[in-house]
C-alpha positions in Angstrom: 69.2 38.2 137.7 69.2 35.4 134.8 66.0 34.8 132.9 65.1 31.7 131.1 62.0 30.6 129.6 60.2 27.3 129.6 57.8 25.8 127.2 55.3 23.1 128.0 52.2 21.4 127.1 48.9 23.0 128.3 47.3 21.2 131.0 47.3 20.5 134.8 49.7 17.6 134.8 52.2 19.1 132.3 52.1 22.3 134.2 52.5 20.6 137.6 55.5 18.8 136.1 57.0 22.0 134.8 56.6 23.7 138.2 58.4 20.7 139.8 61.4 21.1 137.5 61.2 25.3 137.9 61.4 24.6 141.9 64.5 22.2 141.5 66.3 24.6 139.3 65.6 27.6 141.5 66.8 25.5 144.6 70.2 25.2 142.9 70.2 28.8 141.2 68.1 31.1 143.6 68.6 34.2 141.4 67.2 32.7 138.2 63.8 33.9 136.9 61.8 31.5 134.8 58.7 32.5 132.6 56.4 29.7 131.6 54.7 29.3 128.3 51.9 26.7 127.7 51.2 25.5 124.4 48.6 23.2 122.8 50.4 20.1 121.0 48.9 18.3 118.1 48.1 15.4 120.5 46.1 17.9 122.8 44.3 19.2 119.7 43.5 15.9 118.3 41.7 13.7 121.0 40.0 11.2 118.5 42.7 9.5 116.7 43.6 6.3 118.5 47.4 6.6 119.3 48.3 3.1 118.0 47.1 4.2 114.6 49.8 7.0 114.6 52.7 6.6 112.1 54.5 9.6 113.2 56.3 10.4 116.2 56.3 13.6 118.5 52.6 13.8 118.6 52.8 15.5 121.9 56.2 17.1 121.7 56.9 18.4 118.2 55.3 21.8 118.9 57.4 22.4 121.9 60.6 21.5 120.0 59.6 23.8 117.2 59.5 26.7 119.8 62.9 25.5 121.2 64.5 25.3 117.8 63.4 28.8 116.8 64.9 30.1 120.1 61.6 31.2 121.4 62.1 29.5 124.8 65.3 28.2 126.6 64.2 24.7 127.7 61.1 22.5 127.3 59.9 19.9 129.8 58.3 16.6 128.7 57.1 13.4 130.0 60.0 11.4 128.7 58.1 8.6 127.5 56.6 11.1 124.8 59.8 12.0 123.4 60.9 10.4 120.2 64.2 8.4 120.4 65.5 10.3 117.5 66.5 13.7 118.8 65.5 16.7 116.6 68.8 18.3 115.2 70.2 20.8 117.5 68.3 19.6 120.6 69.5 17.5 123.5 68.1 16.4 126.9 69.8 18.6 129.0 68.6 16.8 132.3 66.5 13.8 133.2 64.6 14.6 136.4 62.2 12.7 139.1 62.1 9.2 137.7 59.7 7.8 140.2 56.6 5.9 140.2 57.2 4.3 136.7 54.4 1.7 137.3 50.9 1.6 135.5 48.0 1.5 137.8 44.3 0.6 137.5 41.3 2.8 138.5 38.0 1.0 138.8 34.5 1.9 139.3 34.2 -0.3 142.4 36.9 -1.6 144.6 39.6 -4.4 143.1 42.7 -5.4 144.4 43.9 -7.3 141.1 42.7 -7.9 137.4 41.1 -11.2 138.5 38.5 -9.3 140.5 37.1 -7.6 137.4 34.2 -9.4 135.8 34.2 -11.1 132.6 33.9 -8.7 129.7 34.7 -5.6 131.8 35.6 -2.7 129.9 39.2 -1.3 130.4 40.1 2.2 129.0 43.4 2.8 127.6 45.0 4.5 124.8 48.1 2.3 124.6 48.5 -0.6 122.6 51.3 -1.7 124.9 48.7 -1.8 127.7 46.1 -3.5 125.4 48.4 -6.5 124.6 49.4 -7.0 128.3 45.7 -6.9 129.5 44.7 -9.5 126.8 47.6 -11.5 127.6 46.8 -11.9 131.3 42.9 -11.9 130.9 41.5 -12.9 127.5 37.9 -11.9 128.8 38.7 -8.4 129.4 37.4 -5.8 126.8 40.2 -2.9 126.1 38.3 0.2 124.9 40.3 3.1 123.3 40.1 6.4 125.3 41.8 9.7 124.9 42.2 12.8 126.8 44.2 14.2 129.9 44.1 12.4 133.2 41.1 14.2 134.4 39.2 13.7 131.3 39.9 9.9 131.4 38.9 9.6 135.2 35.6 11.4 134.2 34.9 9.0 131.5 35.4 6.2 133.9 33.1 7.9 136.5 30.5 9.1 134.2 30.8 6.4 131.4 30.1 2.8 130.7 33.9 1.8 131.6 34.6 -0.5 134.4 38.1 0.6 134.8 41.0 2.5 133.1 44.8 2.2 133.2 47.0 5.1 133.9 50.7 6.0 134.8 51.0 6.2 138.4 53.5 9.0 138.0 50.9 11.4 136.7 48.5 10.5 139.5 51.1 10.9 142.0 52.1 14.5 140.8 48.4 15.5 140.5 47.5 14.5 144.1 45.1 11.8 142.9 46.4 8.6 144.2 43.4 8.0 146.4 41.6 7.0 143.1 44.2 4.1 142.5 42.5 0.6 142.9 46.1 -1.1 142.7 49.4 -0.6 140.8 50.9 -3.3 138.5 54.2 -4.9 139.2 56.5 -3.4 136.6 58.1 -6.7 136.0 54.6 -8.3 135.3 52.9 -5.5 133.5 55.9 -3.6 131.9 55.7 0.2 131.6 56.6 2.3 128.6 60.3 3.1 128.2 61.1 6.0 130.3 57.7 6.0 132.1 57.7 8.3 135.2 60.9 10.5 134.1 61.0 13.9 132.9 63.2 15.0 130.1 64.4 18.6 130.2 65.2 19.4 126.5 67.4 22.2 125.4 69.4 23.5 122.4 72.9 21.8 122.3 74.6 25.3 121.7 72.9 26.9 124.8 75.8 26.4 127.0 74.5 28.7 129.9 71.1 26.9 130.0 72.7 23.5 129.6 75.2 24.2 132.6 72.3 25.5 134.7 70.1 22.4 134.2 73.0 19.8 134.6 72.5 20.7 138.3 69.2 18.9 138.4 70.2 15.8 136.1 69.8 12.5 137.9 72.7 10.2 136.7 70.9 7.2 137.7 67.6 8.1 136.0 69.5 9.1 132.8 71.0 5.5 132.8 67.7 3.9 133.5 66.0 5.7 130.8 68.8 5.2 128.2 68.6 1.6 128.8 64.9 1.6 128.2 64.8 3.7 125.3 67.6 1.8 123.6 65.0 -1.1 123.3 62.7 1.0 121.1 65.8 2.0 119.1 67.1 -1.6 118.7 63.7 -2.7 117.6 63.4 0.2 115.3 59.9 0.9 116.4 58.0 3.9 117.6 56.7 4.7 121.2 53.3 3.6 120.2 54.3 -0.2 119.3 53.3 -2.8 121.8 56.7 -2.8 123.6 57.4 -2.0 127.1 60.9 -1.7 129.1 61.5 -1.5 132.7 65.1 -0.9 134.5 66.3 -0.6 138.0 69.7 0.0 139.4 71.1 -1.9 142.4 74.4 -0.6 143.3 76.5 -0.4 140.1 74.2 -3.1 138.4 71.4 -2.2 136.0 68.7 -4.9 135.1 66.3 -4.4 132.2 63.1 -6.3 131.6 61.8 -5.8 128.2 58.6 -7.2 126.0 57.0 -7.1 122.8 53.6 -8.6 122.0 51.0 -8.9 119.2 47.8 -6.8 120.0 46.0 -9.7 120.9 48.2 -10.6 123.6 48.4 -14.2 122.4 52.2 -14.0 121.6 54.2 -12.1 124.2 58.1 -12.2 124.1 60.3 -11.1 127.0 63.8 -10.6 127.5 66.1 -9.6 130.4 69.5 -8.2 130.2 72.0 -7.1 133.2 75.2 -5.2 133.4 77.0 -2.3 134.9 75.3 1.0 134.8 77.7 2.4 132.7 76.7 0.3 129.8 73.1 1.2 130.0 72.9 1.6 126.3 74.5 -1.8 125.6 72.3 -3.3 128.1 69.2 -2.1 126.2 70.4 -3.1 122.9 71.1 -6.5 124.2 67.5 -7.0 125.4 66.3 -5.5 121.9 68.3 -8.1 120.0 67.0 -10.9 122.4 63.5 -10.0 121.4 64.4 -9.8 117.6 65.8 -13.2 117.5 62.8 -14.5 119.5 60.5 -13.4 116.5 60.1 -9.7 117.5 60.6 -8.5 114.2 57.8 -10.7 112.7 55.4 -9.3 115.3 56.5 -5.6 114.5 55.9 -6.3 110.7 52.5 -7.7 111.4 51.5 -4.7 113.5 52.7 -2.4 110.8 50.8 -4.2 108.2 47.6 -4.4 110.2 48.1 -0.7 111.0 48.2 0.1 107.2 45.0 -1.8 106.7 43.2 -0.1 109.9 42.8 -3.8 111.3 44.2 -3.2 114.8 41.5 -3.8 117.1 41.7 -1.9 120.5 
């Protein structure tokens, strides 16, 4: 019997996602035995730092990558949106799996069907500058409030605190069986998700031929193309995953369409770009969208965000 070891973040969602991957691998390779190691990432230990004030990448993934590089596990399961675009030397994404439910959604203390039904001054909890910028762009009189913690912690803060609503990724709620708490899901073309949101990245060592061959059986080529296009927007803009940037791609037959945006944190200036092409040119489509955003003023916005972050002036 073949034996593998997977490393994952500690927590209900991370473990649920890891078990999904294990089940998929075992469906293709019934004789494989997979051991699970849960570790606490820096992002799980530090629940006070507001994400948009981070300069470093890998807040939720670095510890898992260190274990992989050291040969102490065979693969790691990440929420793909958390994985830095620059791959650590010696590592690769061996499979992209289960790209579903990429939308953001809103959970509210009282029933609402849209942002318009929230009262003036409603407090919206989120840890994402991307979400803050879009909320402010759509409704200037909402009040984004920084909130950290896992899915269950954020839900508890909504239910027990003074928040009126929170914004979360739909995929996590789906995988935890918590969809009954969703007030509504955003249209991903109107409220653009994080690049690769909803997809799982199974990371391996480049040189580990046996594991890569085994995991290739669950790789989803369409999901890989979609996430490649979306993440290339971050690469082309030369920005981190905590910047006020979003990207959403869909495939229809052999055609991939990508919607991307960049905004200032106040939501006053929000630039959009769309690019379309064959699925085989996913990387080029993402780069085209990034260049359109840069030419429209995206570099100026990013420079301003960086200066404000350095001064501690970003207001969530």
